[in-house]
VOPAGU-2260 file (C-alpha; in pm, 1 decimal, decimal comma):
REM VOPAGU-2260
SITE   aa  ch    i         X         Y         Z
SITE  UNK   A    0    2821,0    3229,4   -3703,4
SITE  UNK   A    1    2693,9    3059,4   -4020,2
SITE  UNK   A    2    2758,0    3170,3   -4373,9
SITE  UNK   A    3    2480,8    3096,2   -4619,4
SITE  UNK   A    4    2523,3    3062,1   -4994,1
SITE  UNK   A    5    2272,8    3233,2   -5222,9
SITE  UNK   A    6    2148,6    3100,0   -5555,6
SITE  UNK   A    7    2424,8    3290,9   -5736,6
SITE  UNK   A    8    2695,0    3167,5   -5498,1
SITE  UNK   A    9    2730,1    3481,4   -5284,4
SITE  UNK   A   10    2822,9    3410,0   -4923,5
SITE  UNK   A   11    2610,0    3594,3   -4665,7
SITE  UNK   A   12    2714,5    3644,1   -4303,9
SITE  UNK   A   13    2426,8    3544,8   -4073,8
SITE  UNK   A   14    2386,8    3584,2   -3697,9
SITE  UNK   A   15    2113,2    3441,3   -3477,4
SITE  UNK   A   16    2021,8    3425,3   -3110,1
SITE  UNK   A   17    1735,0    3297,8   -2899,4
SITE  UNK   A   18    1463,7    3038,8   -2938,0
SITE  UNK   A   19    1099,7    3052,4   -3041,5
SITE  UNK   A   20     905,5    3182,4   -3338,4
SITE  UNK   A   21    1165,8    3325,4   -3579,9
SITE  UNK   A   22    1205,1    3693,0   -3666,3
SITE  UNK   A   23    1420,7    3789,9   -3964,9
SITE  UNK   A   24    1561,1    4144,8   -3945,0
SITE  UNK   A   25    1669,7    4309,8   -4273,3
SITE  UNK   A   26    1890,1    4617,3   -4241,1
SITE  UNK   A   27    1886,6    4956,1   -4411,8
SITE  UNK   A   28    2137,6    5095,0   -4661,8
SITE  UNK   A   29    2317,2    5303,1   -4397,1
SITE  UNK   A   30    2333,7    5016,0   -4148,3
SITE  UNK   A   31    2432,1    4651,8   -4143,0
SITE  UNK   A   32    2347,8    4339,5   -3944,7
SITE  UNK   A   33    2475,3    4507,7   -3626,9
SITE  UNK   A   34    2212,8    4782,5   -3657,9
SITE  UNK   A   35    1951,4    4547,7   -3506,9
SITE  UNK   A   36    2136,8    4491,0   -3180,5
SITE  UNK   A   37    1870,4    4664,2   -2961,0
SITE  UNK   A   38    1607,0    4439,7   -3116,0
SITE  UNK   A   39    1808,4    4118,0   -3090,1
SITE  UNK   A   40    1877,6    4181,4   -2721,8
SITE  UNK   A   41    1506,2    4238,9   -2655,5
SITE  UNK   A   42    1334,0    3981,4   -2874,7
SITE  UNK   A   43    1579,8    3695,2   -2817,5
SITE  UNK   A   44    1414,0    3647,4   -2479,9
SITE  UNK   A   45    1126,1    3469,3   -2653,4
SITE  UNK   A   46    1205,3    3451,5   -3027,5
SITE  UNK   A   47    1470,1    3307,6   -3257,0
SITE  UNK   A   48    1618,4    3629,6   -3394,6
SITE  UNK   A   49    1810,1    3628,7   -3721,7
SITE  UNK   A   50    1994,6    3907,8   -3895,7
SITE  UNK   A   51    2241,0    3909,8   -4182,0
SITE  UNK   A   52    2473,0    4139,4   -4371,4
SITE  UNK   A   53    2329,7    4199,9   -4717,6
SITE  UNK   A   54    2548,3    4131,4   -5020,3
SITE  UNK   A   55    2790,1    4418,6   -5056,0
SITE  UNK   A   56    2823,0    4451,9   -4676,5
SITE  UNK   A   57    3125,9    4279,1   -4520,2
SITE  UNK   A   58    3169,6    4022,4   -4379,1
SITE  UNK   A   59    2927,3    3907,1   -4653,4
SITE  UNK   A   60    3068,5    3888,0   -5005,9
SITE  UNK   A   61    3094,3    4206,2   -5211,3
SITE  UNK   A   62    3026,2    4143,5   -5583,1
SITE  UNK   A   63    3170,8    4419,7   -5802,4
SITE  UNK   A   64    2911,4    4381,0   -6080,6
SITE  UNK   A   65    2604,7    4606,6   -6048,7
SITE  UNK   A   66    2385,1    4346,5   -6218,2
SITE  UNK   A   67    2431,7    4124,7   -5914,0
SITE  UNK   A   68    2238,9    4381,5   -5709,2
SITE  UNK   A   69    1865,3    4442,3   -5746,0
SITE  UNK   A   70    1541,0    4449,4   -5549,8
SITE  UNK   A   71    1455,4    4100,5   -5671,1
SITE  UNK   A   72    1797,6    3967,2   -5575,0
SITE  UNK   A   73    1761,1    4122,5   -5228,3
SITE  UNK   A   74    1438,5    3924,3   -5175,2
SITE  UNK   A   75    1601,8    3606,1   -5307,3
SITE  UNK   A   76    1882,8    3656,6   -5054,3
SITE  UNK   A   77    1633,1    3684,4   -4768,3
SITE  UNK   A   78    1471,3    3360,8   -4882,6
SITE  UNK   A   79    1816,4    3200,0   -4903,6
SITE  UNK   A   80    1876,9    3289,2   -4538,4
SITE  UNK   A   81    1551,2    3125,2   -4429,8
SITE  UNK   A   82    1623,1    2820,8   -4646,1
SITE  UNK   A   83    1978,3    2794,3   -4517,6
SITE  UNK   A   84    1849,9    2787,2   -4159,1
SITE  UNK   A   85    1573,9    2540,6   -4241,6
SITE  UNK   A   86    1294,3    2788,2   -4164,5
SITE  UNK   A   87     963,7    2762,8   -4348,1
SITE  UNK   A   88     831,0    3096,4   -4219,5
SITE  UNK   A   89     930,5    3397,2   -4011,1
SITE  UNK   A   90     813,9    3739,1   -3905,6
SITE  UNK   A   91     996,0    3972,7   -4148,1
SITE  UNK   A   92    1114,0    4310,1   -4016,2
SITE  UNK   A   93    1291,0    4564,0   -4237,4
SITE  UNK   A   94    1405,9    4924,4   -4211,4
SITE  UNK   A   95    1433,2    5154,7   -4513,9
SITE  UNK   A   96    1611,3    4948,6   -4782,1
SITE  UNK   A   97    1520,2    4649,0   -4569,1
SITE  UNK   A   98    1163,0    4776,4   -4553,1
SITE  UNK   A   99    1141,5    4776,1   -4932,3
SITE  UNK   A  100    1279,0    4422,9   -4928,2
SITE  UNK   A  101    1012,2    4329,3   -4672,7
SITE  UNK   A  102     732,1    4461,9   -4895,9
SITE  UNK   A  103     863,5    4270,4   -5195,7
SITE  UNK   A  104     912,6    3961,7   -4978,8
SITE  UNK   A  105     541,7    3974,9   -4895,0
SITE  UNK   A  106     446,7    4020,0   -5259,4
SITE  UNK   A  107     666,9    3737,7   -5391,6
SITE  UNK   A  108     659,6    3492,2   -5101,7
SITE  UNK   A  109     351,3    3555,8   -4884,7
SITE  UNK   A  110     353,6    3191,3   -4777,4
SITE  UNK   A  111     694,9    3241,3   -4611,7
SITE  UNK   A  112     597,1    3547,3   -4404,1
SITE  UNK   A  113     414,4    3524,5   -4072,1
SITE  UNK   A  114     397,0    3904,0   -4077,3
SITE  UNK   A  115     566,8    4207,4   -4231,5
SITE  UNK   A  116     701,1    4511,4   -4047,2
SITE  UNK   A  117     792,8    4790,9   -4286,9
SITE  UNK   A  118     978,1    5072,6   -4109,6
SITE  UNK   A  119    1104,7    5396,3   -4261,8
SITE  UNK   A  120    1040,9    5289,5   -4620,5
SITE  UNK   A  121     943,3    5528,9   -4898,7
SITE  UNK   A  122    1243,1    5711,8   -5044,3
SITE  UNK   A  123    1197,7    5743,1   -5418,1
SITE  UNK   A  124     833,9    5633,5   -5406,9
SITE  UNK   A  125     669,0    5973,9   -5444,9
SITE  UNK   A  126     614,7    6014,3   -5817,5
SITE  UNK   A  127     702,6    6384,3   -5815,5
SITE  UNK   A  128    1042,0    6304,0   -5658,7
SITE  UNK   A  129    1112,3    5971,9   -5830,1
SITE  UNK   A  130    1364,1    6090,8   -6089,1
SITE  UNK   A  131    1531,1    6325,1   -5841,1
SITE  UNK   A  132    1579,5    6031,9   -5601,9
SITE  UNK   A  133    1731,9    5815,8   -5874,2
SITE  UNK   A  134    1976,0    6092,0   -5963,3
SITE  UNK   A  135    2071,8    6156,6   -5600,6
SITE  UNK   A  136    2118,9    5782,4   -5547,1
SITE  UNK   A  137    2370,4    5771,5   -5829,6
SITE  UNK   A  138    2548,6    6075,5   -5684,2
SITE  UNK   A  139    2568,7    5907,9   -5343,1
SITE  UNK   A  140    2709,6    5596,7   -5511,0
SITE  UNK   A  141    2976,8    5809,3   -5676,9
SITE  UNK   A  142    3066,9    5970,0   -5344,8
SITE  UNK   A  143    3110,2    5634,1   -5172,9
SITE  UNK   A  144    3330,0    5515,7   -5457,4
SITE  UNK   A  145    3543,9    5829,6   -5490,6
SITE  UNK   A  146    3558,2    5967,5   -5133,8
SITE  UNK   A  147    3528,8    5631,5   -4963,2
SITE  UNK   A  148    3293,4    5531,0   -4684,1
SITE  UNK   A  149    3520,7    5658,9   -4408,4
SITE  UNK   A  150    3519,7    6015,8   -4542,5
SITE  UNK   A  151    3162,2    6018,5   -4669,0
SITE  UNK   A  152    2994,1    5859,7   -4364,6
SITE  UNK   A  153    2964,0    6183,0   -4156,8
SITE  UNK   A  154    2812,3    6361,7   -4458,0
SITE  UNK   A  155    2562,2    6087,3   -4533,3
SITE  UNK   A  156    2483,9    6051,7   -4162,7
SITE  UNK   A  157    2393,0    6420,1   -4134,2
SITE  UNK   A  158    2101,1    6406,5   -4377,0
SITE  UNK   A  159    1769,5    6576,0   -4306,9
SITE  UNK   A  160    1614,5    6261,3   -4160,3
SITE  UNK   A  161    1921,0    6159,2   -3957,3
SITE  UNK   A  162    1978,0    6473,8   -3749,9
SITE  UNK   A  163    1689,2    6378,5   -3519,8
SITE  UNK   A  164    1891,7    6077,2   -3407,4
SITE  UNK   A  165    2200,4    6294,3   -3363,2
SITE  UNK   A  166    2009,2    6544,8   -3147,2
SITE  UNK   A  167    1843,7    6281,4   -2926,4
SITE  UNK   A  168    2132,3    6040,4   -2885,8
SITE  UNK   A  169    2471,6    6179,4   -2992,2
SITE  UNK   A  170    2655,4    5864,7   -2880,8
SITE  UNK   A  171    2415,9    5636,1   -3064,7
SITE  UNK   A  172    2438,3    5851,6   -3376,0
SITE  UNK   A  173    2818,8    5848,2   -3361,4
SITE  UNK   A  174    2812,1    5468,7   -3338,7
SITE  UNK   A  175    2590,2    5465,6   -3647,4
SITE  UNK   A  176    2833,5    5688,1   -3839,8
SITE  UNK   A  177    3136,9    5493,0   -3721,1
SITE  UNK   A  178    2974,4    5170,3   -3840,2
SITE  UNK   A  179    2884,9    5328,9   -4174,9
SITE  UNK   A  180    3248,8    5435,5   -4213,5
SITE  UNK   A  181    3353,4    5068,4   -4217,2
SITE  UNK   A  182    3128,7    4977,6   -4510,9
SITE  UNK   A  183    3275,0    4860,5   -4838,6
SITE  UNK   A  184    3319,6    5152,9   -5079,4
SITE  UNK   A  185    3235,4    4939,7   -5381,3
SITE  UNK   A  186    2960,4    4749,3   -5199,7
SITE  UNK   A  187    2785,0    5070,1   -5098,9
SITE  UNK   A  188    2816,5    5210,0   -5451,0
SITE  UNK   A  189    2686,8    4892,5   -5617,3
SITE  UNK   A  190    2396,5    4866,8   -5369,2
SITE  UNK   A  191    2295,5    5226,6   -5428,1
SITE  UNK   A  192    2308,6    5191,2   -5807,2
SITE  UNK   A  193    2170,2    4840,7   -5837,0
SITE  UNK   A  194    1902,0    4833,3   -5567,0
SITE  UNK   A  195    1813,3    5183,0   -5451,9
SITE  UNK   A  196    1819,8    5367,5   -5783,3
SITE  UNK   A  197    1626,9    5099,3   -5973,5
SITE  UNK   A  198    1354,0    4982,0   -5736,4
SITE  UNK   A  199     990,9    5049,9   -5830,3
SITE  UNK   A  200     767,1    5294,8   -5647,8
SITE  UNK   A  201     500,9    5153,6   -5416,0
SITE  UNK   A  202     246,5    5325,8   -5640,7
SITE  UNK   A  203     363,5    5105,0   -5929,0
SITE  UNK   A  204     273,8    4801,4   -5717,9
SITE  UNK   A  205     -74,7    4914,5   -5614,3
SITE  UNK   A  206    -270,6    4627,9   -5770,0
SITE  UNK   A  207     -37,2    4367,8   -5621,4
SITE  UNK   A  208     -41,7    4533,4   -5279,0
SITE  UNK   A  209    -422,6    4530,4   -5273,6
SITE  UNK   A  210    -412,5    4152,2   -5307,7
SITE  UNK   A  211    -144,8    4091,4   -5043,8
SITE  UNK   A  212    -312,4    3956,7   -4731,2
SITE  UNK   A  213      -7,4    3921,4   -4503,3
SITE  UNK   A  214     -49,7    4104,0   -4167,8
SITE  UNK   A  215     154,7    4421,7   -4206,0
SITE  UNK   A  216     273,1    4698,1   -3975,3
SITE  UNK   A  217     410,1    5021,1   -4123,2
SITE  UNK   A  218     616,6    5248,2   -3897,7
SITE  UNK   A  219     727,3    5599,4   -3993,8
SITE  UNK   A  220     889,0    5892,3   -3815,5
SITE  UNK   A  221     695,0    6217,2   -3851,1
SITE  UNK   A  222    1010,3    6406,1   -3953,6
SITE  UNK   A  223    1105,2    6145,0   -4212,4
SITE  UNK   A  224     926,4    6353,7   -4473,8
SITE  UNK   A  225     965,3    6134,1   -4780,3
SITE  UNK   A  226     836,7    5825,0   -4600,9
SITE  UNK   A  227     516,7    5978,2   -4461,4
SITE  UNK   A  228     303,3    5972,4   -4776,1
SITE  UNK   A  229     433,4    5629,6   -4886,6
SITE  UNK   A  230     349,1    5500,5   -4538,5
SITE  UNK   A  231      -6,1    5631,5   -4562,6
SITE  UNK   A  232     -33,9    5482,2   -4911,6
SITE  UNK   A  233      66,6    5138,6   -4781,4
SITE  UNK   A  234    -185,4    5170,3   -4498,0
SITE  UNK   A  235    -465,7    5250,5   -4740,7
SITE  UNK   A  236    -365,9    4984,8   -4992,9
SITE  UNK   A  237    -263,4    4668,9   -4804,7
SITE  UNK   A  238    -576,5    4501,1   -4662,9
SITE  UNK   A  239    -433,6    4392,4   -4324,2
SITE  UNK   A  240    -211,4    4694,0   -4260,4
SITE  UNK   A  241    -166,9    4917,0   -3957,5
SITE  UNK   A  242      27,6    5243,2   -3945,9
SITE  UNK   A  243     221,9    5391,0   -3655,7
SITE  UNK   A  244     386,2    5735,2   -3670,3
SITE  UNK   A  245     652,3    5820,8   -3413,4
SITE  UNK   A  246     653,9    6189,6   -3309,8
SITE  UNK   A  247     965,9    6405,0   -3349,6
SITE  UNK   A  248    1143,9    6112,2   -3510,5
SITE  UNK   A  249    1351,6    6069,3   -3823,5
SITE  UNK   A  250    1462,0    5776,4   -4037,7
SITE  UNK   A  251    1669,3    5555,7   -3808,4
SITE  UNK   A  252    1363,0    5440,2   -3613,3
SITE  UNK   A  253    1486,5    5127,0   -3441,8
SITE  UNK   A  254    1797,5    5299,3   -3306,0
SITE  UNK   A  255    1650,0    5642,5   -3246,3
SITE  UNK   A  256    1352,0    5512,4   -3045,7
SITE  UNK   A  257    1443,1    5153,6   -2953,2
SITE  UNK   A  258    1206,6    5118,6   -2656,7
SITE  UNK   A  259     905,7    5245,9   -2850,3
SITE  UNK   A  260     997,5    5039,6   -3155,5
SITE  UNK   A  261    1041,6    4720,9   -2954,1
SITE  UNK   A  262     715,5    4767,9   -2763,6
SITE  UNK   A  263     521,7    4834,5   -3083,7
SITE  UNK   A  264     674,3    4538,4   -3266,6
SITE  UNK   A  265     616,4    4306,0   -2969,5
SITE  UNK   A  266     247,6    4399,6   -2952,8
SITE  UNK   A  267     207,1    4357,8   -3329,1
SITE  UNK   A  268     366,3    4013,6   -3328,7
SITE  UNK   A  269     155,1    3910,9   -3028,4
SITE  UNK   A  270    -162,8    4013,2   -3210,3
SITE  UNK   A  271     -57,6    3830,2   -3525,9
SITE  UNK   A  272      20,9    3513,3   -3334,4
SITE  UNK   A  273    -318,0    3536,1   -3159,5
SITE  UNK   A  274    -486,0    3571,5   -3500,7
SITE  UNK   A  275    -616,1    3909,7   -3387,3
SITE  UNK   A  276    -459,6    4128,3   -3661,7
SITE  UNK   A  277    -735,1    4127,1   -3920,9
SITE  UNK   A  278    -802,1    4293,3   -4253,6
SITE  UNK   A  279    -972,6    4629,6   -4232,2
SITE  UNK   A  280   -1343,2    4612,8   -4146,4
SITE  UNK   A  281   -1533,5    4680,6   -4471,6
SITE  UNK   A  282   -1766,1    4911,7   -4278,0
SITE  UNK   A  283   -1475,5    5153,8   -4228,1
SITE  UNK   A  284   -1548,1    5338,3   -4550,6
SITE  UNK   A  285   -1274,9    5587,0   -4633,3
SITE  UNK   A  286   -1518,4    5827,1   -4802,6
SITE  UNK   A  287   -1759,7    5843,2   -4511,2
SITE  UNK   A  288   -1741,0    6130,2   -4262,4
SITE  UNK   A  289   -2044,8    6046,2   -4047,3
SITE  UNK   A  290   -2314,5    5784,6   -4084,6
SITE  UNK   A  291   -2663,7    5926,8   -4146,9
SITE  UNK   A  292   -2873,9    5615,6   -4215,7
């Protein structure tokens, strides 16, 4: 599998399979490149599927300087992957941390995105919880660095928006936790401090989001409480945005409900490629209840 060098000389581990229109999958904080396996197996039948381990996630390099981790750097790394593979454009699909990266990818490089799929993104966005989230992020970073990923993984994996996965699919959830336990202690801590705790709220990006015309799909689980309102905000703000809410579902959408996720994503991509995913009809006035004239 190729290793791609970023602009600041970090080596990223990249995996790809299949042929066709490319899809770039960007993983969440609690996952890694292997977290997209159900999607790679499905979409490789007709797409060139690419995933990579973010910086800080072995077998990619693990810088030990927090200033080498940020939301902007995460987007630059995604661009480096496309450039390294000689790809001008791709469908961009991200979960959670990867979903934030996908939004910023669309804002900074709309010409490189065929579409954006933003799944389970929103933690820290709600203004009333913003400072709390930043503080908790730093605490989580400390736990990874002091306890280590192996000891902390079952605790982190039992969060309020992860237990849905555990209840539905105990084996799948255990695989998720076992994979999390192999993460780099310092890489997880630096990612949490440098990216998670410092990224801007979607509400801070409202004006930019209103101007972003890339076809966008937002997917949220209805029990992923702190992603629901951010998901609705993105739907109302991005001109060509659709919103899907999975019932009785938590944060780990693509693993918790792989069949539903794959079917939804396949239909979205098909509509985009048929030029059928349009901006919202201006007649759909949000303030109107019923038309009287």
